N, C-alpha and C positions, 0 to 999 in steps of 0.2 A: 189863385196865386197872387202874391204880392206884386205890386208894380215895381218894387225895388229889385226884384229878381230878373234883371234885364239881360244878364249875360248867361252863357251856357258853355259847358265843356262836354265833349263826347264821353260817354261812360259805357264801355262794352261789358264790364263785369264789376259789380260792387263787391269788394273784398271785406271791408270792415267799416262799421258805423258805430263810433264810440261817443257817448255823451250827447246824442241827438235824440230828442223826444219827439215821437210822432205826434203831429198836431192834427192833421186831417187828411183823409183820402180825397183826392181830386180825380176828375175824369182822366187827366193825362198823367197822373203820378201821385206821389205821396209828399205832403209838405211836412217838414221837420222844423222844430223850434231849437235854436242853438243857444245854449246858456254857457257862458265862459266858465262858470264855477264848476262845471262838470268836465272840464278839459276835453272838449269835443274835437273829433277829427273824423275825416272820411277818407278811406283808402280804396282806390279803384284802379281799374285798367282803362286806358283811353282807347280810341278806335284802332290804334296801331299796336296795342298790346303793352305799352309802357305803363309801369306801375307808378301811380301818382298819389300824393297825399294832400288833402285840403285841410288847412288849419284856419282858424277864425280869429279875427282881430277884435270883434265885438259881438254882442248878442244880436241875433238876426234870425231869418228863416231861409231855408233852402228847399227846393222841390226836386225830387228825384223821380225821373221817368225811366222807362225801360231802355232808353237810348242816351240820355244826357242828364246832367245836373244843372239846374238853373239857380243862379246866385247873383248877388250884388258884388261887383268887383271891389268896392271899397271895404267889404267885410271879410275878404278871403285872401289867403296866400296859397298858391299851389306849387308844389315842388316835386321833382322826381324822387323816387325812393329806391 
């Protein structure tokens, strides 16, 4: 996992993963490469069941585990859907 992935958000259900290329499998989850030219977004439900969408401001990586999404706060905006 990249040291820049310092923040996390609870993810109880991954709904949709668009434009995110799998980079590598890790012990704790899967790391994805985010390329803005592919119009990436991640739609998920948080721990209380609210539907959220993660949009990206720049190319980066995120790691998705069974319970959370690890990301760098400067790379991402998260909004309710």
